[in-house]
N, C-alpha and C positions, 0 to 999 in steps of 0.2 A: 459420162464425163469422168475424168481422172483429176484428182486434186492432190497436191503435195502441201502439207501443213508443217511448218517449222514450229514444233512444240517448244523447243529450246535451242539456243545457238551458242551457249557459253562453254568455256573450258572447265577444268576440274574446280577452279575457283572463279566462278562466273561473276560478272559485274553485279547482277541481281540474283538474290537467293532463289534457288530452284530452277535456274536457267541452263542446266546441263543439256548438252546437245541431244536431241531426240527428234525424230521425224515420223510423220504419219502419211501413208499413201491411202487415199480413199479411191477405190476403183470398183465400180458396181457395188455389190454387197460386201466386198472385202474391205477390211480395215487392217492395213499392214503396218505395224509399229516397227521402226528401226531404232533399236536400243531403248533402254528403259532405266534411266538413272533414278536417284533417290526421290525426286519430286514428280515422277511421271504421272501419278494420280492427279495432282494439282494441275499439271500441264494439260492433261486431257480435259479436266473440268473447265479450264479457262476457254477452251475452244468448243465446248458443248458436246464432247464425246464421252459416253459412258465406258468404263473399263470392260463391261460385258459385251460391248460392240466389237472389241478387238478380236479379229479372227486369226491373225498371224503375228508372231513376234520374231524378229531377226536380231541376233546379237552379233556385233562386229568383233567383240572380244569381251573378256570378263573382268576388266577393271571396274571398280565400284561405281564410277560416275556413268557407266553404261549398262549396268545390270542390277544394281541394288534395289530398284523399285519393283522388280518383276515378281517377287514372291507373293505379293498381295493379289495378283491376278488369279491365283489358285482358288480364291474364295468367290470369284465372279464366274460362276459355273457356266460353261458352254464347251462345245468342241473347239479346240484351239490348236493351231500348228505352231511348233517352235522350230526355228530354222537357224542353222549355224554350222560352223566346222565342228568336227567331233571333239577336239580339245575344249572348245568353248561350251558346248552343250554338256559335256561330262563335268566341267567345272560348275555349271548351273545346277546339275543334279546334286552335286556335293553341297552347294550352298543351300538348296532346299532342305536337305537332310539336317543341316546345322540349324536353320531358323525355324523349321517346322518338322521336327523328327517324327517319322512314321506317317506323315500325312499324304505323301505322294501316292502310295497304293490306293488311298481312298478316292482319288480323282484320276486314276490311271486311264480310265476309259474316255476321259475328256481331253487327254493330251496325245498329240501325234507329233513325232520327232522326224525332222528331215536333216540327216547328217550330210552336209554338203562337202564335196571333194573339190580341191583346187582345180581350176581350169576346165571343169565339167559343167556344161550348161544343162540344167534340168528344169522342167516345169514346176511351178509352185503349186502344191496340192490344193485343191479347192478353188483354183482360179484357172480358167481355161486358156488365157492368152498372155500370161506373164511367165518368163523363164528367168532364172537367176544363175549367175556365175560368180565364183569366188576367186580372189587372188590373195595370196599371203603377202603381208606388208611388213617392213621393218619398223618396229615400234619399241616395245620394252623387251629386254632380254628374257625376263622371267615368264612371259606368256606370249602365245601367238596371237596375232591380230590380222584382220582380213578386210579387204575392200570387196564390195559387191556390185555387180552390174545387173540391172533389171531391164530386160528387153520385152517390150509390149508389141504383140503381133498386130498387124493391121486389121481393121474392120471396115464395113461398108461406110461407117461414119467418120473414120479418121485413118491417117497413115500410121505405119509403125513408128515407134520412137523408143528411146532408151535413156535411162539415167544411171549414174554411177555414184555410189556413196563410198568415200575413201575410208571411213572409220578413222582411227588414230594411226598416224604414220609419219615417218620422215619422208622427204621427197623421194619418190620411188619409181623406178622403171616398171615395176609390176603394175602400178596404177596407170602409168602412161599406156602400157600395152592393153590393159583391161578396158580403158576408156576411149580407145580409138574411135573417133567420129561419133561419139555419143552426143545426144541432144543436150544433156545437162550433166555436168560434173559437180557434185556436192563435195567439196574438199575441205578438210580441216585446215584452218589457218590460225593456229593458236596465237602467234606473235606478230606484232607489227614492228619490224626492225627500226622504222623511223622513230618509234617511241622508246627505243632502247630495250624492248622486251626480248626474251630469249626463248628458244625452242627446247633448251636443255638437252639437245641431241636426240630427242625422241619424238619431236613434233615437226610441223612445217610452218614456215612464216607465210604471210600473205604474198610476199614477192615470189617465194618458191612455188606456192600454189598456182600463181599465174604462169610460171614457167612450165609446170606440169600440164596445165590446161592447153597451153600453146603447143607443146610437144605432142599431145594426144589429138589435137585437131578437133576439140569439142566445139559445140555451137554456143554454149553458155556456161557460166561458172557461178556457183554459189559458195560463199565462204562461211564456214561454221566453226564451232569449237574455238571461239575467240576469247582472248583476255579482254579486260576493260579498255575502252578507248573509242575515239571518234570513228564510226564506220567508214567515213570518207577516206581515212588513212589507209584502211585495208583495201578499199577500192582502188585508190591511187597506186599503191604498191603492186597489186596484182595486175593493174592495167599497164604497167611498164612492159610486160611481156605478152599479155593476152589482150587481143583487140576486140573480142566479142563482148556481148552483154555480161556484166558482172553484177551479181546480186549479193548484197550484204544484209541478210534478213535479220529481223528481230523476232522474238517469240510471238507466235500468233499469226505471222505473215503466211500468205498462201499463194501458190502458183497453180494455175489451171494448165494441165498438160494435154497435148504437146504444144499448145500455144503459150508463148511467154507474154501474156497480156499485162503482167505487172512490171515488166522491164521497160 
């Protein structure tokens, strides 16, 4: 069984403290964390997952609400894979040296880095049947950000399926291309235009996320990285363009993949 857990679904200033967007994929023995904001340890505790269980951490970019919780994982000792584009992982290495000077060499044997290249699909180490592909997205000028596609190979028990995590981005053709025919697109939808919220030119609204999902031809859409407001507003705005199932998750919500039993 594969399970997707929404550890948090909020934007940089979430409605509830500690609700920064982070996701967890449970797939066989693998526990793949997608982003690790300041409250990630509490987020994991709320869903009964120990930090020591995390086998892989993927970083979409190195803004604080996506990376600042990650240094503590160094003290939960195990072999762990760190995945991301080279600029993101190099920034992570610099962060570690700032917060725990000289400590990385002491745990070097526990860490394995996978420097991902844009547009190149590669298998995730330690997992036999998942590959990952990155696409660079337009977000903040001062740092690169990336969307990731996870493709799950078929087994005797289930068909192949795919999910795409946009990370932080403005509406992007790169995400449309990456997400073509994906089973699930998890897209940031920071603002609800109906509520007068703004994307500040660096994020995506719920309405725009629906347009991206429709253009990509995905089967289902989940809206994360949201500001405060009624989830139904996000669903209605995205639904203006996207006619498939739309999930507006709260922290702790789960989906069993590839069946959308919760929709």
